[in-house]
C-alpha positions as CSV (number, residue, x, y, z in Angstrom):
1,X,10.0,-19.0,-6.2
2,X,9.7,-17.2,-2.9
3,X,9.0,-13.6,-2.2
4,X,12.7,-12.6,-2.0
5,X,13.4,-14.3,-5.3
6,X,10.4,-12.5,-6.9
7,X,11.7,-9.1,-5.7
8,X,15.2,-9.7,-7.0
9,X,13.7,-11.0,-10.3
10,X,11.7,-7.7,-10.6
11,X,14.8,-5.6,-9.7
12,X,16.9,-7.3,-12.3
13,X,14.1,-6.6,-14.8
14,X,14.1,-3.0,-13.8
15,X,17.9,-2.9,-14.3
16,X,17.4,-4.3,-17.8
17,X,14.8,-1.6,-18.6
18,X,17.1,1.2,-17.3
19,X,20.4,0.1,-18.8
20,X,19.8,1.5,-22.4
21,X,18.5,4.7,-20.9
22,X,21.4,5.2,-18.5
23,X,24.2,4.1,-21.0
24,X,22.9,4.9,-24.5
25,X,26.4,4.7,-26.0
26,X,26.5,1.0,-25.3
27,X,23.5,0.5,-27.6
28,X,24.3,2.2,-31.0
29,X,21.3,2.5,-33.4
30,X,21.8,0.0,-36.2
31,X,18.3,-0.6,-37.5
32,X,16.6,1.1,-40.5
33,X,14.5,3.1,-38.0
34,X,17.6,4.0,-35.9
35,X,16.7,1.6,-33.2
36,X,19.0,-0.9,-31.4
37,X,18.0,-4.5,-31.3
38,X,19.9,-4.9,-28.0
39,X,18.0,-2.1,-26.4
40,X,14.7,-3.5,-27.7
41,X,15.5,-6.9,-26.4
42,X,16.5,-5.6,-23.0
43,X,13.3,-3.6,-22.8
44,X,11.1,-6.5,-23.7
45,X,12.8,-9.0,-21.4
46,X,12.9,-6.4,-18.5
47,X,9.2,-5.9,-18.9
48,X,8.6,-9.6,-18.8
49,X,10.8,-10.1,-15.8
50,X,9.1,-7.3,-13.9
51,X,5.7,-8.7,-14.8
52,X,6.6,-12.2,-13.6
53,X,8.1,-11.0,-10.3
54,X,5.3,-8.6,-9.6
55,X,2.7,-11.2,-10.6
56,X,4.2,-13.7,-8.1
57,X,4.2,-11.1,-5.3
58,X,0.6,-10.2,-6.0
59,X,-0.5,-13.8,-6.3
60,X,1.3,-15.1,-3.2
61,X,1.1,-12.1,-0.9
62,X,-1.4,-9.4,-1.9
63,X,-4.3,-11.7,-2.8
64,X,-4.2,-13.7,0.4
65,X,-3.9,-10.5,2.4
66,X,-6.9,-9.0,0.6
67,X,-8.9,-12.2,1.2
68,X,-8.1,-12.1,4.9
69,X,-9.2,-8.4,5.1
70,X,-12.4,-9.0,3.1
71,X,-13.3,-12.1,5.2
72,X,-12.8,-10.2,8.4
73,X,-15.4,-7.6,7.5
74,X,-18.7,-8.7,9.2
75,X,-21.7,-9.5,7.0
76,X,-25.0,-7.9,7.6
77,X,-27.8,-9.6,9.6
78,X,-28.7,-11.8,6.8
79,X,-27.5,-12.7,3.3
80,X,-28.4,-9.9,0.9
81,X,-29.2,-12.4,-1.9
82,X,-31.4,-14.7,0.1
83,X,-35.1,-14.8,-0.6
84,X,-37.2,-13.5,2.2
85,X,-39.6,-16.5,2.1
86,X,-38.3,-19.6,0.2
87,X,-41.8,-21.2,0.2
88,X,-43.4,-18.3,-1.6
89,X,-40.9,-18.6,-4.5
90,X,-41.3,-22.4,-5.0
91,X,-44.7,-22.0,-6.7
92,X,-46.5,-24.7,-4.7
């Protein structure tokens, strides 16, 4: 999957999420709690598709960009976790 496919995947998922809200007459309530199994299925699958598409975009584009930005920030004069005198900590 590339970036364009991930965006299209997320857009299709968003369409699946919006379809029952835009056209409620296509999804008549037929459950005991007046819910529509079709609308619930589209809502769940739309959520999953949006998550997969957005997850791919974050993993392949946002994380590497963030790593490049963080690695470009210069460190201080010395490592903040380094001991000032390693011989003093050895106990010899």
